[in-house]
N, C-alpha and C positions, 0 to 999 in steps of 0.2 A: 687155707687156706687162702687175699690176699687182694698231676702233670701229665702229659701225654706226648706223643711221638711227633717227629717231623718227617716230611717226605721231600726228597730233593727234586723230583721230576713231576711236572704237571701232568695230570691224566684226566680223562673224561670219566666221571663217576658212572658206573654201570647201573642202570635202572633195574631194580630188583622186582621180578615178577613174583609176588607173594601169594600164597594159597592160604586163605583164611579159613581155618577149620575150628569149630567149636570144641573145646575140651569137654569130654562127656561127663566128667566127674566134678566140674568146676563149681565151687561155691564162693569164689573170691569176688571182691568188689569190681565193678566195671571200671575200665581205664578212665583217667581224667581227660577232659577235653583240653584243646589248645596245646597239645604236647609239643608240636614242632616249633611253635612260637616260643614256648618256654625254653626249649633246647637252644634255639638260636640266640635268644637273649642271654642265656647263661654262659654260652661259650664265648661269644664276642670275638675279639681279635685273636685270642689264643688259638681258636680252631682255624681261623683264616690262615694264620701263619703255618699251622700244621699242614694244611692242605697245600699251601704254597711250597713248602719244603718237602712235600708229599707226606678152790683151796685144796689142791690135789696132792702136791708133794710135801709130805710130812716126814717120811722115812725113805731115804734113798741110799743106794749102795753104789760105790764108785765102780766104773767100768774101765777095764784096761784099755786106755786110749793113748795115742801118741800125737802130740801137737807138732806141726811142721809149719814153717814159714811159707813153704810151697810144697806141692805134692811130689813125691818121689815116683809114684806110679800114675796110671791113667785116671783121669777124672772123667768118667763117662756116665751116660744114662742119668742126666739131670732130671729128677723126678718131680721136684716141687721147690718153690721159692717164695720168700717173703721179703719185704722191705720194712725194717723196723728202726725208726730213728734214722741215724746216719749210716746204718749198716744193711748189707744184703746177706741173707742166710739162704743157702741152697743145699738140698740134700741129694746125694747120689749113691751109687753102688760102692759103699766103702767109707762113708763119712759125711761131714758137714763142712761146707765152704763158708767162711765169714769174710766179707770184704767191707772194709771201712772206707767210705767215700771221702771222709775228712782228711785222713792221713795217707790215703792211697795204699793201705797195707792189706795184705791177704793172709789168711790163716786157714789151715786145713786141720780139722779134728778127725782123725781116722778111727774107725771101729770096724770090727769084723762082722758087718751086717749090711744088707742091702736096704738102705733107708728109702722110704716111699712118701712120707708126708711130713709137713711142718706147719706149725701155727704159733701164734702168741696168745697166751691165756693168763690173765692176771699178772701181766708183766714178766712172765716166764716164757722162754722158748721151748716148745715141746717138739720132739721129732719121733717118728715111728718107723719101725721095721719089724723084725722078729720080736722085739721088745719095744717098750715105750721109754723114752729118755727125756731129760732136760739138758739144755746147754748151760753149763756152769763155768764161766770164764774159759779156761783152756781145756775143758774136758766134757765128756758126756757122763751123765749120772743116770743110772737105771732107776725108774720109778718102781717102788716096791709093789704097788698095785698093778698087776699085769692082766692081760686079756687073752682069750682064746683066739688062735689064729695070728696071722701077720697083720700089723697095723697098716692100713692102706689109705686112710683119710682122717684128718684131724680138723676140728672146728670149734672155735670159742663161741658159745651160745649163752649169753648172760652169765650166771654163776656156774654153768655147766661146761665141762670140756667134753665134747662129743668125740667118741673114738670109734671109727669105722674099721672093721677088720674083715678078713676073708671068711669069717663065720658069723658076723652079726654086727649090730650097732649098740654101743654102750654109752651111757651117760655117767659122768663121775664128777663129784664136787663135795661140798660140805656135808651132803647126806650120804656119801659113800658111792659105791659103784652099783649101777643098775643096768641089766640087759634089757634094752628096749625092743629089739627086733633080732630074732635069730634065724639061722639058715639062709643068710644072704651074704653076698660079697659086696661090700660097700666100696664104691669108687669115687664118690664126690658128695660133698655136703655144702649147703648154703641156706641161710635163713632169709625169709621175707619179713614183712611187718608183723606177722602173727603166727608163724610156724617155721618149720625147717623142711627143706627138700632133701631127699636122699636118692642118689643115683646108684645103680648097681651094675654088676657085670653079668648081664644075661637074664636078670630077674625083674627088670622094669624100673620105673620112676615112681617114687612115693613122696607123699607129703605128710608130715607129722604135725598135728595141731596141739600137741602137748598131752593128748590123751590117746588118740588113735592114729593109725597109719591108713592112708587111703591111696590106692594105686591110681596113677594118672595116665590116661591113654587117649588115643583118638579113635573114634568110631570107624573112620575110614581105614586106618591101619593100626590095629591094637598092638603091634609088635615094634612100632617105630622107636619107642624109648626103651626097648629091652636092654640095650647095652649103652650106658652113659659113661662118657669119658671125663666130662667136666661140667660144672655148674657155676653160674654167676648171677647175681641179682643186684639191680640198682634202678632207681627211678620207676618203680612199679613194673619193671619188666624182668622176667626170668629168662636166662639164656642157657640152653641145653646143648652141649656139644656131644655128638655121637659119631659112630662110624659111617653114618649115612646123612651127614649134614648138620646144619645149625637150625635150632628150633627156638622160637621166641614166643613167650606167653605174656600177654599184657593184662591178665586178670580176667579176660573174657574170651579171647580168641588166640589161636596159634598161627604163627607164620612158620612155614617149613621151607628152608632155603638150602640150595644145593649148588653144584658146579654150574648148572644151567642158569642160575640166578647171579653168578659172579664169584662164588667161592673158588679159591684156587684148588681145593680138594674137598671131598666130602668127609675125609677123616679129620675131624676137629679134635685137636689134642688139648687145647687150653684156651681160656677166654679171660680177658681182663675188661671188666665193665665198671671200673671204679670211677670213670668220668662219663661225660655224655658220649664221647667217641669211644666205641667198643673196639678192642683189638683181639683178633682171633688167630691163634697159632694152629697151623696144620702141618702135615708131612710134606707139603709143597709150597711153603711160604707163609708169611704173616700178612694179614690184610686188616684194614680198618673198616668199620661199618658205622654209618651215620645217616639217618633220615632215609633209609631204604637203599643206600648206595654202598657198594664195596669199592675199596681202592687199595691196590697192592702197596705194601710198604717197600719203598726203594731200598735195595741192597739186602733185603730180607725176603724178597719175593721167591727165591729159589732155595731157601733153607728149610731143612726138616727141624722144626722147633717144637719141643716138648712142653715148654712152660714159658709164659711171658709175664713180665711185670713192668710197671711204669714208675719212674722216679724223676720228678721235675721235668717232665716233658720228654724224657728219653726212654727208649725201650731197652729193657734187659731181656735177652732171649736165651733160655737154657736149651741145650741140644743133647742129642745122644752121643755124638762123636766129635763135635767141634768145640766143646767146652761151653763157656758162657760168653755171649756176644753183647756188645753195647752200641746202640745206634744213637748218634747225636748229630744233628744237623745233616750234612751230606756225607758223613763218615761212618763206617762200620768198623769198630775196633774189637779186638778180642780181650775181654775183661779177665777171663780165666782160661788159660791154656789147657787143652785136654791131656797133654802128655808131659811137657817140660815146664820148667819154671817160667813164669811170665817175664817178658823182657822189661828191663828197668825203664827203657824209654817209653814203652807202652803204658806202664803203670803211671808214670808222671803225666801222661797226656789225658788221663781220665779226669773228667770234671766232677 
């Protein structure tokens, strides 16, 4: 699964040359009119300042885990992240990082597993790797109900916990476990107002209406969505991040955006669309997107960012080799060091 950012340097918004291409399998409602006005009215002064500053777990078995106040080894390959309450939870190759913004304390729960996904479902934190776990105070607990393949994506969808793996898509909840779609590697999940979108690794983009799966593609290039890295949905817009750019669906038409339109890289790794301003993480920096314009995020414009999340107007950026970064006002701090204990002075400076 999963406030906005500030930019310190004024920049001229790049005008996006968009290619409007009709989705050949679309039966979604047409987009609403007056979108730009609604966006501007909604954002108000907050956006101006940003631009100026630039029932599953019933039986569980304990897993052998070690809780540390700070990691002894490397914290690398941040794969997924959520903000829940006053805490940040991030999964990496070897455990879960929990950072409490109220008391400025960090905890690392280690497990011998490469964790890939995290979500909140019915007030429980679920994480996935070779097994499915819940975060329980200072430990991870393995869920007794397990799934074929490695867990690669998790999503809370009503009463269901959707579990995407390297072998298929499962739904689990009060009615038990159900295999919805097999022989696919699920990379991303997100719901719209009446269904759920499923991104895969090399097998296309699908939408599930609660009964059937329909592949979505463009007549001009039916392979464009074959490999989906990330999905986000908000304000009647679907955002699809791939190895070949950013693709936006408004319910009737697609916009296909690439480096030539202002993206820092065509390799889109993660998208946060929780507010009107959308933030896009790539291997060559983080950029914001609003009303057709891209604007590089100052101090993150050269970072290889794997996952991005927003808390109270600040960007939290997970990376593969630089730990977890925290962008506030004109300053970029290291929230979680990749190798050594965080410096005490740094921790006290985090808001």
